[in-house]
C-alpha positions in Angstrom: 99.2 98.1 110.5 98.2 99.3 114.1 99.4 96.5 116.6 97.2 94.7 119.4 95.8 96.7 122.2 97.1 97.3 125.7 97.0 94.1 127.9 97.7 91.7 125.2 100.6 89.4 126.2 103.2 89.0 123.6 106.5 87.0 123.8 109.3 89.3 122.2 111.3 86.4 120.8 108.2 84.6 118.9 107.4 88.1 117.4 110.8 88.4 116.4 110.9 85.7 114.5 108.1 86.2 112.7 109.3 90.0 111.9 112.4 88.1 110.0 109.8 85.2 108.4 107.6 88.1 107.1 110.6 90.4 106.2 112.1 87.2 103.9 108.9 86.6 102.8 108.7 90.0 101.2 112.4 90.6 100.2 112.8 86.8 99.2 116.3 86.8 100.0 118.6 88.6 103.2 122.0 88.4 105.0 122.3 89.0 108.7 123.1 92.6 108.2 120.8 93.3 105.7 117.8 91.8 108.4 119.4 93.5 111.3 119.8 96.8 109.6 115.8 96.6 107.7 114.1 95.2 110.9 116.3 97.2 113.9 117.9 94.4 115.5 121.1 93.5 116.7 123.1 90.7 114.3 123.7 88.9 117.1 119.9 88.6 118.0 119.1 88.0 114.1 121.8 85.7 113.6 120.5 83.4 116.6 117.4 83.4 114.7 118.3 82.7 111.4 120.5 79.5 112.3 117.6 78.1 114.6 115.2 78.4 111.8 117.8 77.2 109.2 118.3 73.9 111.6 114.3 73.2 111.8 114.1 73.4 107.8 112.2 76.6 107.6 114.8 78.7 106.0 117.3 78.2 103.9 120.8 79.4 104.0 123.2 79.9 100.9 126.7 81.4 101.8 125.1 83.6 104.3 121.8 84.5 102.1 118.9 83.2 103.7 115.7 82.6 102.1 112.1 81.1 103.1 112.4 76.9 103.2 110.2 74.3 101.5 109.3 72.9 104.8 106.9 76.4 105.0 105.0 75.1 102.0 104.7 71.5 103.8 102.8 73.6 106.4 100.9 75.7 103.7 99.6 72.5 102.1 98.4 71.1 105.4 96.3 73.9 105.9 94.8 73.3 102.8 94.2 69.9 102.7 92.5 70.4 106.2 90.3 73.0 105.4 86.9 72.0 104.6 85.5 75.4 103.9 88.3 75.9 101.3 87.6 72.8 100.0 84.2 73.2 99.0 84.6 77.0 97.9 87.9 76.5 95.7 86.0 74.8 92.7 83.7 77.5 92.3 86.5 80.7 92.8 88.7 78.9 90.0 85.3 78.6 87.7 84.6 82.4 88.7 88.5 83.3 87.4 88.1 81.4 84.2 84.5 82.5 83.1 85.5 86.6 84.2 89.2 86.1 83.4 89.9 88.4 86.0 91.2 87.2 89.7 88.8 85.8 91.7 89.2 85.5 95.7 87.4 83.8 98.6 88.4 85.8 101.8 87.3 84.8 105.3 87.8 87.5 108.2 90.7 86.2 110.7 91.6 88.0 114.0 90.2 91.4 112.2 92.0 90.7 108.9 90.5 90.2 105.3 92.1 86.9 104.8 92.3 85.5 101.2 91.9 81.3 101.3 91.5 80.9 97.5 93.1 82.9 95.0 92.6 81.9 91.2 93.9 83.3 88.5 92.0 84.4 85.0 93.7 84.8 81.9 93.6 88.8 82.1 94.3 88.8 85.8 96.7 91.7 87.1 100.2 91.4 88.2 99.0 91.4 91.8 100.7 89.2 94.5 98.1 88.4 96.7 98.4 84.4 97.7 96.2 82.4 99.6 96.6 83.6 103.3 97.3 87.0 102.2 96.2 89.3 104.8 94.4 92.8 104.3 92.4 95.8 106.5 88.8 94.9 106.1 88.1 98.3 105.8 89.8 99.1 102.4 89.0 96.0 100.8 85.7 94.7 98.8 85.6 91.4 100.7 86.4 93.0 104.1 83.2 95.3 103.6 81.0 92.7 102.7 81.9 91.0 105.9 82.5 93.7 108.3 78.7 94.7 107.0 77.7 91.5 108.3 79.2 91.7 111.7 77.9 93.4 114.7 78.8 96.6 115.3 80.9 96.1 118.6 83.3 93.6 116.5 83.3 95.9 113.7 84.6 98.5 116.3 87.2 96.2 117.9 88.7 95.8 114.1 88.8 99.1 113.8 90.5 99.7 116.9 93.1 97.4 116.3 94.1 97.9 113.1 93.3 101.3 112.1 92.2 103.2 108.9 95.3 104.9 106.9 95.2 106.3 103.5 96.7 103.3 101.5 95.5 104.3 98.1 94.1 107.4 96.8 90.2 106.0 97.3 90.8 105.1 100.8 88.1 105.5 103.5 89.6 107.3 106.8 86.6 108.3 108.3 84.8 106.4 110.4 80.9 107.5 109.6 81.6 107.5 106.0 82.5 103.7 106.5 79.9 102.7 108.9 77.6 104.5 106.0 78.9 102.6 103.6 78.4 99.1 105.4 74.8 100.1 105.7 74.8 100.2 101.5 76.5 97.5 101.4 74.4 95.0 103.8 71.0 96.6 102.1 72.4 96.2 98.4 74.7 92.9 98.9 76.9 94.0 97.2 80.7 96.0 98.4 83.2 97.7 96.1 86.3 99.2 96.5 87.5 101.8 93.8 91.5 102.2 94.6 91.0 101.5 98.3 93.8 99.4 98.5 95.6 99.6 95.4 95.7 102.9 93.0 93.7 102.1 89.9 92.5 98.7 91.1 88.3 98.1 91.4 87.4 95.2 93.5 83.6 94.0 93.7 82.7 91.1 96.7 79.4 89.3 98.1 79.0 87.8 101.0 78.9 84.1 102.0 75.9 84.0 105.0 74.7 81.6 107.0 71.2 80.7 108.0 71.1 83.2 110.8 72.8 86.2 108.3 76.6 85.5 109.6 79.0 85.6 107.4 81.1 82.5 106.1 83.2 84.7 103.9 83.2 86.9 100.9 83.8 86.1 97.3 85.4 88.9 95.1 86.7 90.1 91.2 89.0 92.3 91.0 90.6 94.3 88.0 91.8 97.9 86.2 88.8 100.3 87.1 89.6 101.9 83.6 89.3 98.3 81.8 85.9 97.1 84.3 83.0 99.8 82.6 79.9 99.7 83.5 78.5 97.0 81.3 81.5 94.7 82.2 80.8 95.6 86.1 77.5 94.4 85.8 78.1 91.2 84.0 80.6 90.3 86.9 78.1 91.1 89.5 75.8 88.8 88.0 79.2 85.9 88.0 79.7 86.6 91.5 76.0 86.4 92.6 76.1 82.8 90.6 79.2 81.8 92.3 78.0 83.1 95.8 74.8 81.1 95.3 76.6 78.0 94.1 78.9 78.1 97.3 75.8 78.7 99.9 74.2 75.6 98.4 77.2 73.6 98.4 77.5 74.4 102.1 74.4 73.6 102.9 74.7 70.1 101.8 77.6 69.6 104.5 
């Protein structure tokens, strides 16, 4: 993804630390040499960061092979427990996954990315490694576009400038004019689709959760293989998502 724009102050050491953590998230394990080679960093730098993270409990060291530590789980649980929005939304998303037999999500916009705060599995869910906290571009995901459609134009421009619109799958929209035209349709219809835009063969269907002023709290999505989700199935999923959205909006109004 594109990086933050010019003028943004960043501490190099902090960036290095999180590059290492992200590497271990994706690769599960890594040695000093493997991490240094992949991230193109000096071995001494990688070793210092790994040692510090291990001493703080954020990484485990098994004879020179590093992996994420359970203290990170504790941090994640703390966020989940303190997040009122997640507590309100989670039961509805879990019900949606059970009723549709597909993977269901609730995502918000965070730092210009579609960020999942609730993920629930149905019995026919695809093997998509998208956990709570997982992030994706807003321009090629259904949740992202459902939210984008209700943001001010200047905010949409900021997000596009920061993260770009690269082709990640056969259906990815890479033209800004085409994206803006689709966002107008989403705003009018109240529903967003992403057809093989982030992952080949994946269909995503989403609707936004709006406050009284029309600003998005986030979006609800169901996703599954395009070939399995025929027209009849899609109509049923749209009805199920709409029911979930209505339930969440009512629950949010009762806070």
